[in-house]
N, C-alpha and C positions, 0 to 999 in steps of 0.2 A: 766223057758222059757215053752212055748206050744206052743209045734211042731206037728201038727196032722200032718196026710196024703194031708189035702187041703191046708195048709199052708207054703209058703216059708221057708226055713230056712235063717234066717238070718245072714249077713258075720260079722263076727267080727274076731280081730285078725290078724294071717297072712294067707295068702293064701295058700292053699295045696302047700306042696313042696320047698317053699322059705327057706331061711337060714338067720339066725342073723349075724351068724359068719363066717369071712372068713381066710383061711389060709396064713401067711406072716412067712417070716425066720426072727431068728433072725439077722440074717447080715441086710435085710433091714431094722429091724427095727433098730439098731447101725447107718444105714447112715443117718438117719432120725433125730432120739432124741440123746440127749448127754446122757454120761455113766447114771446121778442120776437123769434122769427126772422120774417121777411118773405116771406111765402107768395102765387107769383100765382092770382089765380082771377079767372075769364072774367069779363069787363063786362058781356054777357049776363044769366049768373044773378044778377050785382048786379042791375040793371035791374029785371028780373024781380022780385027780393025788395025794390025800395024802396030800394037802399043807396045812399048818393053816401059818394065816397072822395076824399080830396083827393090830388092828384097827388105823388108823392113827389118830393123835392127831391133836385137834384143832386146826386153824390155827388163829393166836393174828393179828388184825386189826389195825394199827395204823393212827389216820386222820393226816393228814399233816399239818402244821403250815406253813401258806403263809402269809407273812409279807404284813402287810396294811403301803400303804405309805400315808403320810400326804399330806390332800390337801389344797392347796394354801384358806387362807379364799380372799372373794370379799365381799366390803362393799356395800349396794342394801338400797334405801327405798322405803317404801311401799305408795304409795299415797289413800285416800278414797274420790271418787269423788262422792258420793252418797248425798252427800249435793247441789252438781252442780245441779241434776237432779229436773223435775218439778216433783211435787205432781201426784201419782196417780190418774187415776177420779175417782168418789164415786160413780158410776154405769157403767156398761159396755154391751152394746146392742146388740147379737147376732142375725142374721136374719135367 
């Protein structure tokens, strides 16, 4: 980045003084989430409190098998009307 005295600094990231985290009590979380709910926790906070956590196993997704209902068969006949049309003109004139 080339910040000279004549060029204004480009703003990136969070504004100065803002925070991305807030404090909540464990009691508040227990009221909202069931006991075995997995909640995201900041890795920096875990390191600061000397907490080592195992990485979560990948979730195996299975595609649901939707039963396909058999459709009723219908009978139809396709008739060719091209034999009933007059022949096209030999030449076409455009004004």
